[in-house]
N, C-alpha and C positions, 0 to 999 in steps of 0.2 A: 504494500499501499503505498501511496505517495505521501510524503510530509508536506501537503499543501500549503498549511498555516504556520510552517516553520518552528512549530513548538520543539521539536525533535533537538534543532540546533540550540534554542534558547534553553531547553533544559540539560544540555552536556554544559554551557558554560556558566549557567548558574551552578552547576556541581565542580567545577573546576574553581571558579571564584569562593565559594564555601569552603572548599579544601585548603586554599590556599590562605584564605583567612584565618580557619581552625589553627592551622600551622604557625602563622604569624602570634596570634593570640598566646598558643602554647609557650612559643620559644620566649615570649615578652613575659608572662606569668609565672613560667616554671621556676625561675631561681628563687623566687620571694615565697613561693607557697611550699617550696623543699625546705627553705630556710627556716619557716614559721612551722612546718611539721618537725624538723629537728628540734626546733626551741620547746615545743610542746612536749616532745618525747623526752628531752632532759628534766622538763618541770615532773612528768608524770613518774619518770623511773626514780626521782631522788625523795620521792613523797615517802613519808613513814608512814606508812599502813599498817 
């Protein structure tokens, strides 16, 4: 079946952009979230339970 409306190409473009955006957000937030997780882990590790 022919893609007369061009929605197939639009869907491919949107998929490509969202993958790139997710990667950019991951690279931007990853160091901070990793550091925060390590900080919380250290606090929990040394709790006197």
